[in-house]
PDB file of N, CA, C and O in Angstrom:
ATOM      1  N   MET A   1     110.072  13.343 -80.684  1.00  0.00           N
ATOM      2  CA  MET A   1     109.916  12.939 -79.073  1.00  0.00           C
ATOM      3  C   MET A   1     110.533  13.715 -78.311  1.00  0.00           C
ATOM      4  O   MET A   1     111.634  14.185 -78.597  1.00  0.00           O
ATOM      5  N   ALA A   2     109.972  13.929 -77.351  1.00  0.00           N
ATOM      6  CA  ALA A   2     110.765  14.557 -76.215  1.00  0.00           C
ATOM      7  C   ALA A   2     111.384  14.084 -75.612  1.00  0.00           C
ATOM      8  O   ALA A   2     110.807  13.077 -75.198  1.00  0.00           O
ATOM      9  N   GLU A   3     112.677  14.192 -75.090  1.00  0.00           N
ATOM     10  CA  GLU A   3     112.981  13.565 -74.002  1.00  0.00           C
ATOM     11  C   GLU A   3     112.619  13.959 -72.392  1.00  0.00           C
ATOM     12  O   GLU A   3     112.289  14.920 -71.696  1.00  0.00           O
ATOM     13  N   ARG A   4     112.915  12.544 -72.313  1.00  0.00           N
ATOM     14  CA  ARG A   4     112.488  11.953 -71.043  1.00  0.00           C
ATOM     15  C   ARG A   4     113.721  11.573 -69.989  1.00  0.00           C
ATOM     16  O   ARG A   4     114.802  11.146 -70.395  1.00  0.00           O
ATOM     17  N   ILE A   5     113.381  11.809 -68.428  1.00  0.00           N
ATOM     18  CA  ILE A   5     114.045  11.674 -67.427  1.00  0.00           C
ATOM     19  C   ILE A   5     113.795  10.510 -66.593  1.00  0.00           C
ATOM     20  O   ILE A   5     112.611  10.191 -66.701  1.00  0.00           O
ATOM     21  N   ARG A   6     114.518   9.653 -65.705  1.00  0.00           N
ATOM     22  CA  ARG A   6     113.778   8.934 -65.064  1.00  0.00           C
ATOM     23  C   ARG A   6     114.220   9.086 -63.536  1.00  0.00           C
ATOM     24  O   ARG A   6     115.304   8.617 -63.191  1.00  0.00           O
ATOM     25  N   VAL A   7     113.532   9.627 -62.770  1.00  0.00           N
ATOM     26  CA  VAL A   7     114.037   9.502 -61.352  1.00  0.00           C
ATOM     27  C   VAL A   7     113.476   8.872 -60.188  1.00  0.00           C
ATOM     28  O   VAL A   7     112.383   8.307 -60.233  1.00  0.00           O
ATOM     29  N   GLU A   8     114.356   8.965 -58.884  1.00  0.00           N
ATOM     30  CA  GLU A   8     113.552   8.118 -58.057  1.00  0.00           C
ATOM     31  C   GLU A   8     112.975   9.294 -56.646  1.00  0.00           C
ATOM     32  O   GLU A   8     113.473  10.314 -56.168  1.00  0.00           O
ATOM     33  N   VAL A   9     111.766   8.550 -56.365  1.00  0.00           N
ATOM     34  CA  VAL A   9     111.267   9.142 -55.177  1.00  0.00           C
ATOM     35  C   VAL A   9     110.819   8.920 -53.953  1.00  0.00           C
ATOM     36  O   VAL A   9     109.759   8.348 -53.702  1.00  0.00           O
ATOM     37  N   VAL A  10     111.741   9.439 -52.991  1.00  0.00           N
ATOM     38  CA  VAL A  10     111.491   8.675 -51.358  1.00  0.00           C
ATOM     39  C   VAL A  10     110.925   9.098 -50.553  1.00  0.00           C
ATOM     40  O   VAL A  10     110.571  10.273 -50.652  1.00  0.00           O
ATOM     41  N   CYS A  11     110.622   8.415 -49.519  1.00  0.00           N
ATOM     42  CA  CYS A  11     109.568   8.993 -48.511  1.00  0.00           C
ATOM     43  C   CYS A  11     109.904   7.842 -47.610  1.00  0.00           C
ATOM     44  O   CYS A  11     109.670   6.647 -47.787  1.00  0.00           O
ATOM     45  N   ALA A  12     110.651   8.596 -46.355  1.00  0.00           N
ATOM     46  CA  ALA A  12     110.874   7.516 -44.939  1.00  0.00           C
ATOM     47  C   ALA A  12     109.713   7.840 -43.315  1.00  0.00           C
ATOM     48  O   ALA A  12     109.917   8.671 -42.430  1.00  0.00           O
ATOM     49  N   MET A  13     108.751   7.015 -43.408  1.00  0.00           N
ATOM     50  CA  MET A  13     108.142   7.505 -42.029  1.00  0.00           C
ATOM     51  C   MET A  13     108.431   6.138 -41.110  1.00  0.00           C
ATOM     52  O   MET A  13     108.348   5.035 -41.650  1.00  0.00           O
ATOM     53  N   PRO A  14     108.822   6.284 -39.498  1.00  0.00           N
ATOM     54  CA  PRO A  14     109.267   5.386 -39.046  1.00  0.00           C
ATOM     55  C   PRO A  14     108.421   3.572 -39.353  1.00  0.00           C
ATOM     56  O   PRO A  14     108.756   2.388 -39.314  1.00  0.00           O
ATOM     57  N   GLU A  15     107.491   4.207 -39.577  1.00  0.00           N
ATOM     58  CA  GLU A  15     107.389   3.106 -39.888  1.00  0.00           C
ATOM     59  C   GLU A  15     106.448   1.935 -40.965  1.00  0.00           C
ATOM     60  O   GLU A  15     105.616   1.032 -40.875  1.00  0.00           O
ATOM     61  N   ARG A  16     107.581   2.993 -42.399  1.00  0.00           N
ATOM     62  CA  ARG A  16     106.970   3.247 -43.481  1.00  0.00           C
ATOM     63  C   ARG A  16     107.548   3.521 -44.588  1.00  0.00           C
ATOM     64  O   ARG A  16     106.950   4.411 -45.191  1.00  0.00           O
ATOM     65  N   GLN A  17     108.738   3.016 -45.275  1.00  0.00           N
ATOM     66  CA  GLN A  17     109.294   3.619 -46.481  1.00  0.00           C
ATOM     67  C   GLN A  17     109.023   3.426 -47.788  1.00  0.00           C
ATOM     68  O   GLN A  17     108.851   2.253 -48.119  1.00  0.00           O
ATOM     69  N   LEU A  18     108.923   4.401 -48.766  1.00  0.00           N
ATOM     70  CA  LEU A  18     108.437   4.067 -50.102  1.00  0.00           C
ATOM     71  C   LEU A  18     109.716   4.689 -50.938  1.00  0.00           C
ATOM     72  O   LEU A  18     110.391   5.640 -50.544  1.00  0.00           O
ATOM     73  N   LEU A  19     109.913   3.985 -52.135  1.00  0.00           N
ATOM     74  CA  LEU A  19     110.422   4.229 -53.179  1.00  0.00           C
ATOM     75  C   LEU A  19     109.856   4.309 -54.583  1.00  0.00           C
ATOM     76  O   LEU A  19     109.437   3.207 -54.936  1.00  0.00           O
ATOM     77  N   ARG A  20     109.678   5.440 -55.677  1.00  0.00           N
ATOM     78  CA  ARG A  20     108.820   4.999 -56.707  1.00  0.00           C
ATOM     79  C   ARG A  20     109.694   5.618 -57.956  1.00  0.00           C
ATOM     80  O   ARG A  20     109.824   6.835 -58.091  1.00  0.00           O
ATOM     81  N   GLN A  21     110.237   4.731 -58.789  1.00  0.00           N
ATOM     82  CA  GLN A  21     110.727   5.337 -60.029  1.00  0.00           C
ATOM     83  C   GLN A  21     109.504   5.823 -60.623  1.00  0.00           C
ATOM     84  O   GLN A  21     108.426   5.229 -60.597  1.00  0.00           O
ATOM     85  N   VAL A  22     109.830   7.377 -61.369  1.00  0.00           N
ATOM     86  CA  VAL A  22     108.975   7.800 -62.564  1.00  0.00           C
ATOM     87  C   VAL A  22     109.864   8.319 -63.517  1.00  0.00           C
ATOM     88  O   VAL A  22     111.054   8.440 -63.227  1.00  0.00           O
ATOM     89  N   SER A  23     109.239   8.784 -65.112  1.00  0.00           N
ATOM     90  CA  SER A  23     109.776   8.837 -65.501  1.00  0.00           C
ATOM     91  C   SER A  23     108.831  10.511 -66.165  1.00  0.00           C
ATOM     92  O   SER A  23     107.600  10.483 -66.184  1.00  0.00           O
ATOM     93  N   LEU A  24     109.237  11.207 -66.421  1.00  0.00           N
ATOM     94  CA  LEU A  24     109.287  12.623 -66.477  1.00  0.00           C
ATOM     95  C   LEU A  24     109.850  13.467 -67.824  1.00  0.00           C
ATOM     96  O   LEU A  24     110.955  13.239 -68.316  1.00  0.00           O
ATOM     97  N   PRO A  25     109.227  14.137 -68.166  1.00  0.00           N
ATOM     98  CA  PRO A  25     109.557  15.219 -69.407  1.00  0.00           C
ATOM     99  C   PRO A  25     111.168  16.228 -68.776  1.00  0.00           C
ATOM    100  O   PRO A  25     111.432  16.774 -67.705  1.00  0.00           O
ATOM    101  N   ALA A  26     111.842  16.084 -69.950  1.00  0.00           N
ATOM    102  CA  ALA A  26     113.307  17.191 -69.512  1.00  0.00           C
ATOM    103  C   ALA A  26     112.563  18.433 -69.104  1.00  0.00           C
ATOM    104  O   ALA A  26     111.619  19.073 -69.568  1.00  0.00           O
ATOM    105  N   GLY A  27     113.318  18.523 -68.103  1.00  0.00           N
ATOM    106  CA  GLY A  27     112.597  20.031 -67.508  1.00  0.00           C
ATOM    107  C   GLY A  27     112.037  20.142 -66.339  1.00  0.00           C
ATOM    108  O   GLY A  27     112.318  21.113 -65.637  1.00  0.00           O
ATOM    109  N   SER A  28     111.019  19.041 -65.845  1.00  0.00           N
ATOM    110  CA  SER A  28     110.369  18.883 -64.882  1.00  0.00           C
ATOM    111  C   SER A  28     110.950  19.201 -63.658  1.00  0.00           C
ATOM    112  O   SER A  28     112.162  19.258 -63.451  1.00  0.00           O
ATOM    113  N   SER A  29     109.579  19.518 -62.408  1.00  0.00           N
ATOM    114  CA  SER A  29     110.304  19.987 -61.516  1.00  0.00           C
ATOM    115  C   SER A  29     110.778  18.861 -60.035  1.00  0.00           C
ATOM    116  O   SER A  29     110.485  17.667 -60.098  1.00  0.00           O
ATOM    117  N   VAL A  30     111.425  19.366 -58.932  1.00  0.00           N
ATOM    118  CA  VAL A  30     111.418  18.215 -58.002  1.00  0.00           C
ATOM    119  C   VAL A  30     109.564  18.306 -57.680  1.00  0.00           C
ATOM    120  O   VAL A  30     109.170  17.170 -57.945  1.00  0.00           O
ATOM    121  N   LEU A  31     108.600  18.983 -57.332  1.00  0.00           N
ATOM    122  CA  LEU A  31     107.421  18.858 -57.175  1.00  0.00           C
ATOM    123  C   LEU A  31     106.782  18.067 -57.884  1.00  0.00           C
ATOM    124  O   LEU A  31     106.125  17.135 -57.420  1.00  0.00           O
ATOM    125  N   GLN A  32     106.906  18.368 -59.263  1.00  0.00           N
ATOM    126  CA  GLN A  32     106.251  17.353 -60.737  1.00  0.00           C
ATOM    127  C   GLN A  32     106.835  15.947 -60.324  1.00  0.00           C
ATOM    128  O   GLN A  32     106.439  14.923 -60.880  1.00  0.00           O
ATOM    129  N   ALA A  33     107.628  15.935 -59.497  1.00  0.00           N
ATOM    130  CA  ALA A  33     108.391  14.165 -59.647  1.00  0.00           C
ATOM    131  C   ALA A  33     107.464  13.710 -58.182  1.00  0.00           C
ATOM    132  O   ALA A  33     107.218  12.506 -58.102  1.00  0.00           O
ATOM    133  N   VAL A  34     107.062  14.405 -57.295  1.00  0.00           N
ATOM    134  CA  VAL A  34     106.721  14.172 -56.362  1.00  0.00           C
ATOM    135  C   VAL A  34     105.427  13.791 -56.610  1.00  0.00           C
ATOM    136  O   VAL A  34     104.955  12.712 -56.252  1.00  0.00           O
ATOM    137  N   GLU A  35     104.870  14.602 -57.181  1.00  0.00           N
ATOM    138  CA  GLU A  35     102.994  14.492 -57.680  1.00  0.00           C
ATOM    139  C   GLU A  35     103.207  13.315 -58.576  1.00  0.00           C
ATOM    140  O   GLU A  35     102.386  12.413 -58.408  1.00  0.00           O
ATOM    141  N   GLN A  36     103.846  13.177 -59.215  1.00  0.00           N
ATOM    142  CA  GLN A  36     103.808  11.581 -60.554  1.00  0.00           C
ATOM    143  C   GLN A  36     104.151  10.609 -59.634  1.00  0.00           C
ATOM    144  O   GLN A  36     103.960   9.449 -59.999  1.00  0.00           O
ATOM    145  N   SER A  37     104.704  10.831 -58.305  1.00  0.00           N
ATOM    146  CA  SER A  37     104.959   9.214 -57.723  1.00  0.00           C
ATOM    147  C   SER A  37     104.203   8.550 -57.048  1.00  0.00           C
ATOM    148  O   SER A  37     104.481   7.381 -56.779  1.00  0.00           O
ATOM    149  N   GLY A  38     102.369   9.512 -56.353  1.00  0.00           N
ATOM    150  CA  GLY A  38     101.508   8.960 -55.865  1.00  0.00           C
ATOM    151  C   GLY A  38     101.892   8.840 -54.614  1.00  0.00           C
ATOM    152  O   GLY A  38     101.060   8.175 -53.998  1.00  0.00           O
ATOM    153  N   ILE A  39     103.135   9.318 -53.684  1.00  0.00           N
ATOM    154  CA  ILE A  39     103.421   8.827 -52.903  1.00  0.00           C
ATOM    155  C   ILE A  39     102.712   9.568 -51.588  1.00  0.00           C
ATOM    156  O   ILE A  39     102.771   9.019 -50.488  1.00  0.00           O
ATOM    157  N   LEU A  40     102.096  10.739 -51.750  1.00  0.00           N
ATOM    158  CA  LEU A  40     101.503  11.516 -51.088  1.00  0.00           C
ATOM    159  C   LEU A  40     100.343  10.735 -50.809  1.00  0.00           C
ATOM    160  O   LEU A  40     100.073  10.642 -49.611  1.00  0.00           O
ATOM    161  N   GLU A  41      99.618  10.173 -51.578  1.00  0.00           N
ATOM    162  CA  GLU A  41      98.385   9.301 -51.675  1.00  0.00           C
ATOM    163  C   GLU A  41      98.504   8.305 -50.569  1.00  0.00           C
ATOM    164  O   GLU A  41      97.693   8.005 -49.693  1.00  0.00           O
ATOM    165  N   GLU A  42      99.927   7.782 -50.860  1.00  0.00           N
ATOM    166  CA  GLU A  42      99.710   6.509 -50.137  1.00  0.00           C
ATOM    167  C   GLU A  42     100.403   6.285 -48.812  1.00  0.00           C
ATOM    168  O   GLU A  42     100.867   5.251 -48.330  1.00  0.00           O
ATOM    169  N   MET A  43     100.356   7.462 -48.371  1.00  0.00           N
ATOM    170  CA  MET A  43     100.678   8.077 -46.815  1.00  0.00           C
ATOM    171  C   MET A  43     100.019   9.026 -46.411  1.00  0.00           C
ATOM    172  O   MET A  43     100.693   9.946 -45.948  1.00  0.00           O
ATOM    173  N   PRO A  44      98.636   9.187 -46.411  1.00  0.00           N
ATOM    174  CA  PRO A  44      97.787   9.975 -45.345  1.00  0.00           C
ATOM    175  C   PRO A  44      98.082  11.055 -44.427  1.00  0.00           C
ATOM    176  O   PRO A  44      97.569  12.157 -44.233  1.00  0.00           O
ATOM    177  N   GLY A  45      99.516  10.130 -43.677  1.00  0.00           N
ATOM    178  CA  GLY A  45      99.179  10.930 -42.555  1.00  0.00           C
ATOM    179  C   GLY A  45     100.819  11.527 -42.594  1.00  0.00           C
ATOM    180  O   GLY A  45     101.473  11.922 -41.629  1.00  0.00           O
ATOM    181  N   LEU A  46     101.210  11.458 -43.932  1.00  0.00           N
ATOM    182  CA  LEU A  46     102.558  11.951 -44.228  1.00  0.00           C
ATOM    183  C   LEU A  46     101.903  13.694 -44.003  1.00  0.00           C
ATOM    184  O   LEU A  46     100.772  14.090 -44.285  1.00  0.00           O
ATOM    185  N   VAL A  47     102.938  14.406 -43.470  1.00  0.00           N
ATOM    186  CA  VAL A  47     102.207  15.958 -43.321  1.00  0.00           C
ATOM    187  C   VAL A  47     103.270  16.738 -44.285  1.00  0.00           C
ATOM    188  O   VAL A  47     104.308  17.236 -43.847  1.00  0.00           O
ATOM    189  N   PHE A  48     102.989  16.767 -45.259  1.00  0.00           N
ATOM    190  CA  PHE A  48     103.811  17.646 -46.751  1.00  0.00           C
ATOM    191  C   PHE A  48     103.793  18.756 -46.830  1.00  0.00           C
ATOM    192  O   PHE A  48     102.718  19.355 -46.880  1.00  0.00           O
ATOM    193  N   ASP A  49     105.307  19.569 -46.878  1.00  0.00           N
ATOM    194  CA  ASP A  49     105.472  20.734 -46.835  1.00  0.00           C
ATOM    195  C   ASP A  49     106.653  21.035 -48.265  1.00  0.00           C
ATOM    196  O   ASP A  49     107.874  21.123 -48.393  1.00  0.00           O
ATOM    197  N   PRO A  50     105.644  21.105 -49.011  1.00  0.00           N
ATOM    198  CA  PRO A  50     106.982  21.404 -50.764  1.00  0.00           C
ATOM    199  C   PRO A  50     108.636  22.603 -49.980  1.00  0.00           C
ATOM    200  O   PRO A  50     109.668  23.018 -50.508  1.00  0.00           O
ATOM    201  N   ALA A  51     108.196  22.700 -48.916  1.00  0.00           N
ATOM    202  CA  ALA A  51     109.941  23.548 -48.288  1.00  0.00           C
ATOM    203  C   ALA A  51     110.728  22.513 -47.825  1.00  0.00           C
ATOM    204  O   ALA A  51     111.949  22.630 -47.930  1.00  0.00           O
ATOM    205  N   HIS A  52     110.210  21.442 -47.292  1.00  0.00           N
ATOM    206  CA  HIS A  52     111.245  20.222 -47.140  1.00  0.00           C
ATOM    207  C   HIS A  52     111.191  19.365 -48.172  1.00  0.00           C
ATOM    208  O   HIS A  52     110.262  18.559 -48.128  1.00  0.00           O
ATOM    209  N   LEU A  53     112.130  19.293 -49.347  1.00  0.00           N
ATOM    210  CA  LEU A  53     112.072  18.401 -50.265  1.00  0.00           C
ATOM    211  C   LEU A  53     114.202  18.604 -50.383  1.00  0.00           C
ATOM    212  O   LEU A  53     115.049  19.365 -49.915  1.00  0.00           O
ATOM    213  N   GLY A  54     114.178  17.782 -51.003  1.00  0.00           N
ATOM    214  CA  GLY A  54     115.222  17.460 -51.245  1.00  0.00           C
ATOM    215  C   GLY A  54     116.152  16.257 -52.312  1.00  0.00           C
ATOM    216  O   GLY A  54     115.729  15.104 -52.392  1.00  0.00           O
ATOM    217  N   ILE A  55     117.319  16.652 -53.016  1.00  0.00           N
ATOM    218  CA  ILE A  55     118.278  15.614 -53.853  1.00  0.00           C
ATOM    219  C   ILE A  55     119.147  14.960 -53.342  1.00  0.00           C
ATOM    220  O   ILE A  55     120.208  15.555 -53.150  1.00  0.00           O
ATOM    221  N   PHE A  56     119.101  14.206 -53.124  1.00  0.00           N
ATOM    222  CA  PHE A  56     121.056  13.507 -52.410  1.00  0.00           C
ATOM    223  C   PHE A  56     121.026  14.260 -51.326  1.00  0.00           C
ATOM    224  O   PHE A  56     122.222  14.439 -51.097  1.00  0.00           O
ATOM    225  N   SER A  57     120.527  14.720 -50.652  1.00  0.00           N
ATOM    226  CA  SER A  57     120.404  14.303 -48.755  1.00  0.00           C
ATOM    227  C   SER A  57     120.766  16.084 -49.046  1.00  0.00           C
ATOM    228  O   SER A  57     121.176  16.674 -48.046  1.00  0.00           O
ATOM    229  N   ARG A  58     120.622  16.972 -50.419  1.00  0.00           N
ATOM    230  CA  ARG A  58     120.862  18.442 -50.356  1.00  0.00           C
ATOM    231  C   ARG A  58     119.188  19.578 -50.446  1.00  0.00           C
ATOM    232  O   ARG A  58     118.498  20.026 -51.362  1.00  0.00           O
ATOM    233  N   ARG A  59     119.170  19.611 -49.578  1.00  0.00           N
ATOM    234  CA  ARG A  59     117.498  20.446 -49.715  1.00  0.00           C
ATOM    235  C   ARG A  59     117.924  21.410 -50.927  1.00  0.00           C
ATOM    236  O   ARG A  59     119.013  21.860 -51.283  1.00  0.00           O
ATOM    237  N   VAL A  60     116.434  21.558 -51.480  1.00  0.00           N
ATOM    238  CA  VAL A  60     116.101  22.177 -52.709  1.00  0.00           C
ATOM    239  C   VAL A  60     114.776  22.742 -53.103  1.00  0.00           C
ATOM    240  O   VAL A  60     113.832  22.380 -52.402  1.00  0.00           O
ATOM    241  N   ALA A  61     114.609  23.278 -53.749  1.00  0.00           N
ATOM    242  CA  ALA A  61     113.310  24.186 -53.923  1.00  0.00           C
ATOM    243  C   ALA A  61     112.333  23.412 -54.480  1.00  0.00           C
ATOM    244  O   ALA A  61     112.980  22.657 -55.206  1.00  0.00           O
ATOM    245  N   ALA A  62     111.376  23.173 -54.576  1.00  0.00           N
ATOM    246  CA  ALA A  62     110.101  22.517 -54.860  1.00  0.00           C
ATOM    247  C   ALA A  62     110.192  22.806 -56.657  1.00  0.00           C
ATOM    248  O   ALA A  62     110.177  21.885 -57.475  1.00  0.00           O
ATOM    249  N   ASP A  63     110.258  23.855 -56.914  1.00  0.00           N
ATOM    250  CA  ASP A  63     110.795  24.543 -58.108  1.00  0.00           C
ATOM    251  C   ASP A  63     111.843  24.246 -59.246  1.00  0.00           C
ATOM    252  O   ASP A  63     111.870  24.571 -60.432  1.00  0.00           O
ATOM    253  N   GLU A  64     112.692  23.511 -58.455  1.00  0.00           N
ATOM    254  CA  GLU A  64     114.357  23.346 -58.937  1.00  0.00           C
ATOM    255  C   GLU A  64     113.918  21.864 -59.849  1.00  0.00           C
ATOM    256  O   GLU A  64     113.322  20.835 -59.530  1.00  0.00           O
ATOM    257  N   THR A  65     114.637  22.428 -61.308  1.00  0.00           N
ATOM    258  CA  THR A  65     114.612  21.315 -62.407  1.00  0.00           C
ATOM    259  C   THR A  65     115.733  20.041 -61.946  1.00  0.00           C
ATOM    260  O   THR A  65     116.669  20.073 -61.148  1.00  0.00           O
ATOM    261  N   LEU A  66     115.257  19.039 -62.725  1.00  0.00           N
ATOM    262  CA  LEU A  66     115.651  17.568 -61.768  1.00  0.00           C
ATOM    263  C   LEU A  66     116.732  17.082 -63.174  1.00  0.00           C
ATOM    264  O   LEU A  66     116.575  17.712 -64.220  1.00  0.00           O
ATOM    265  N   GLN A  67     117.374  16.409 -63.147  1.00  0.00           N
ATOM    266  CA  GLN A  67     118.259  15.920 -64.125  1.00  0.00           C
ATOM    267  C   GLN A  67     117.884  14.260 -63.705  1.00  0.00           C
ATOM    268  O   GLN A  67     117.444  13.767 -62.667  1.00  0.00           O
ATOM    269  N   ASP A  68     118.292  13.648 -65.073  1.00  0.00           N
ATOM    270  CA  ASP A  68     118.165  12.332 -65.128  1.00  0.00           C
ATOM    271  C   ASP A  68     119.294  11.462 -64.192  1.00  0.00           C
ATOM    272  O   ASP A  68     120.492  11.663 -63.993  1.00  0.00           O
ATOM    273  N   GLY A  69     118.412  10.460 -63.735  1.00  0.00           N
ATOM    274  CA  GLY A  69     118.900   9.636 -62.140  1.00  0.00           C
ATOM    275  C   GLY A  69     118.619  10.798 -61.061  1.00  0.00           C
ATOM    276  O   GLY A  69     119.367  10.522 -60.123  1.00  0.00           O
ATOM    277  N   ASP A  70     118.139  11.577 -60.849  1.00  0.00           N
ATOM    278  CA  ASP A  70     118.646  12.340 -59.524  1.00  0.00           C
ATOM    279  C   ASP A  70     117.539  11.777 -58.592  1.00  0.00           C
ATOM    280  O   ASP A  70     116.501  11.639 -59.239  1.00  0.00           O
ATOM    281  N   ARG A  71     117.393  11.370 -57.178  1.00  0.00           N
ATOM    282  CA  ARG A  71     116.509  10.969 -56.127  1.00  0.00           C
ATOM    283  C   ARG A  71     115.945  12.173 -55.145  1.00  0.00           C
ATOM    284  O   ARG A  71     116.538  12.838 -54.295  1.00  0.00           O
ATOM    285  N   VAL A  72     114.793  12.192 -55.516  1.00  0.00           N
ATOM    286  CA  VAL A  72     113.906  12.785 -54.324  1.00  0.00           C
ATOM    287  C   VAL A  72     113.552  12.591 -53.382  1.00  0.00           C
ATOM    288  O   VAL A  72     112.727  11.743 -53.042  1.00  0.00           O
ATOM    289  N   GLU A  73     114.302  13.605 -52.542  1.00  0.00           N
ATOM    290  CA  GLU A  73     113.392  12.959 -50.920  1.00  0.00           C
ATOM    291  C   GLU A  73     112.517  13.896 -50.196  1.00  0.00           C
ATOM    292  O   GLU A  73     112.624  15.116 -50.064  1.00  0.00           O
ATOM    293  N   ILE A  74     111.752  13.189 -49.816  1.00  0.00           N
ATOM    294  CA  ILE A  74     110.598  14.664 -49.021  1.00  0.00           C
ATOM    295  C   ILE A  74     110.627  14.390 -47.432  1.00  0.00           C
ATOM    296  O   ILE A  74     110.056  13.448 -46.882  1.00  0.00           O
ATOM    297  N   TYR A  75     111.146  15.060 -47.002  1.00  0.00           N
ATOM    298  CA  TYR A  75     111.621  15.160 -45.563  1.00  0.00           C
ATOM    299  C   TYR A  75     110.346  15.235 -44.991  1.00  0.00           C
ATOM    300  O   TYR A  75     109.327  15.761 -45.436  1.00  0.00           O
ATOM    301  N   ARG A  76     110.569  14.554 -43.801  1.00  0.00           N
ATOM    302  CA  ARG A  76     109.251  14.906 -42.740  1.00  0.00           C
ATOM    303  C   ARG A  76     109.480  16.083 -41.750  1.00  0.00           C
ATOM    304  O   ARG A  76     110.513  16.724 -41.946  1.00  0.00           O
ATOM    305  N   PRO A  77     108.746  16.442 -40.800  1.00  0.00           N
ATOM    306  CA  PRO A  77     108.749  17.456 -39.641  1.00  0.00           C
ATOM    307  C   PRO A  77     109.825  16.360 -38.776  1.00  0.00           C
ATOM    308  O   PRO A  77     109.916  15.133 -38.748  1.00  0.00           O
ATOM    309  N   LEU A  78     110.521  17.408 -38.147  1.00  0.00           N
ATOM    310  CA  LEU A  78     111.604  17.030 -37.095  1.00  0.00           C
ATOM    311  C   LEU A  78     110.508  16.782 -35.961  1.00  0.00           C
ATOM    312  O   LEU A  78     109.479  17.440 -35.808  1.00  0.00           O
ATOM    313  N   ALA A  79     111.017  15.501 -35.059  1.00  0.00           N
ATOM    314  CA  ALA A  79     109.978  15.258 -33.654  1.00  0.00           C
ATOM    315  C   ALA A  79     111.111  16.464 -32.589  1.00  0.00           C
ATOM    316  O   ALA A  79     110.514  17.155 -31.764  1.00  0.00           O
ATOM    317  N   LEU A  80     111.996  16.552 -32.651  1.00  0.00           N
ATOM    318  CA  LEU A  80     112.606  17.949 -31.943  1.00  0.00           C
ATOM    319  C   LEU A  80     113.693  18.286 -32.335  1.00  0.00           C
ATOM    320  O   LEU A  80     114.310  17.453 -32.998  1.00  0.00           O
ATOM    321  N   ASP A  81     114.181  19.312 -32.134  1.00  0.00           N
ATOM    322  CA  ASP A  81     114.785  20.482 -32.684  1.00  0.00           C
ATOM    323  C   ASP A  81     116.518  19.849 -32.065  1.00  0.00           C
ATOM    324  O   ASP A  81     116.877  19.598 -30.915  1.00  0.00           O
ATOM    325  N   PRO A  82     117.172  19.769 -33.187  1.00  0.00           N
ATOM    326  CA  PRO A  82     118.622  19.186 -32.544  1.00  0.00           C
ATOM    327  C   PRO A  82     119.213  19.831 -31.652  1.00  0.00           C
ATOM    328  O   PRO A  82     119.807  19.281 -30.724  1.00  0.00           O
ATOM    329  N   LYS A  83     119.123  21.179 -31.822  1.00  0.00           N
ATOM    330  CA  LYS A  83     119.779  21.973 -30.259  1.00  0.00           C
ATOM    331  C   LYS A  83     119.205  21.357 -29.349  1.00  0.00           C
ATOM    332  O   LYS A  83     119.975  20.650 -28.700  1.00  0.00           O
ATOM    333  N   ASP A  84     117.791  21.326 -28.923  1.00  0.00           N
ATOM    334  CA  ASP A  84     116.885  20.805 -27.747  1.00  0.00           C
ATOM    335  C   ASP A  84     117.422  19.704 -27.647  1.00  0.00           C
ATOM    336  O   ASP A  84     117.197  19.525 -26.450  1.00  0.00           O
ATOM    337  N   ALA A  85     117.977  18.790 -27.974  1.00  0.00           N
ATOM    338  CA  ALA A  85     118.094  17.018 -27.735  1.00  0.00           C
ATOM    339  C   ALA A  85     119.622  17.817 -27.272  1.00  0.00           C
ATOM    340  O   ALA A  85     119.890  17.659 -26.081  1.00  0.00           O
ATOM    341  N   ARG A  86     120.549  18.573 -28.007  1.00  0.00           N
ATOM    342  CA  ARG A  86     121.885  18.728 -27.324  1.00  0.00           C
ATOM    343  C   ARG A  86     121.624  19.267 -26.090  1.00  0.00           C
ATOM    344  O   ARG A  86     122.345  18.734 -25.247  1.00  0.00           O
ATOM    345  N   ARG A  87     121.020  19.959 -25.709  1.00  0.00           N
ATOM    346  CA  ARG A  87     120.829  20.840 -24.058  1.00  0.00           C
ATOM    347  C   ARG A  87     120.325  19.807 -23.473  1.00  0.00           C
ATOM    348  O   ARG A  87     121.221  19.499 -22.688  1.00  0.00           O
ATOM    349  N   ARG A  88     119.388  18.981 -23.317  1.00  0.00           N
ATOM    350  CA  ARG A  88     118.439  18.093 -22.706  1.00  0.00           C
ATOM    351  C   ARG A  88     119.849  16.873 -22.433  1.00  0.00           C
ATOM    352  O   ARG A  88     120.192  16.398 -21.351  1.00  0.00           O
ATOM    353  N   ARG A  89     120.293  16.680 -23.433  1.00  0.00           N
ATOM    354  CA  ARG A  89     121.531  15.828 -22.834  1.00  0.00           C
ATOM    355  C   ARG A  89     122.751  16.302 -22.045  1.00  0.00           C
ATOM    356  O   ARG A  89     123.462  15.553 -21.375  1.00  0.00           O
ATOM    357  N   ALA A  90     122.900  17.428 -22.169  1.00  0.00           N
ATOM    358  CA  ALA A  90     123.658  18.292 -21.477  1.00  0.00           C
ATOM    359  C   ALA A  90     123.629  18.445 -20.088  1.00  0.00           C
ATOM    360  O   ALA A  90     124.573  18.768 -19.367  1.00  0.00           O
ATOM    361  N   ARG A  91     122.253  18.141 -19.702  1.00  0.00           N
ATOM    362  CA  ARG A  91     121.679  19.029 -18.351  1.00  0.00           C
ATOM    363  C   ARG A  91     121.848  17.375 -17.829  1.00  0.00           C
ATOM    364  O   ARG A  91     121.566  17.060 -16.673  1.00  0.00           O
TER     365      ARG A  91
END
């Protein structure tokens, strides 16, 4: 029997947060975990970009291989660039 890993997939929007645990074959990618979680279907307003994914707050590529116990994070687009926000506060 092939080895399986368990990972969490999380996504936080201002009005709703989701966390799903999924079981995948060893060697699965971050993108496969996101697809398996079903979060994208449950949050139709989410603008999903495979370039905005992370594992435990560290940005990763969508094809990065997962380890057992990883937490995959789906990042939403920033409402305001942090540099612009600091400039506005400084004025």
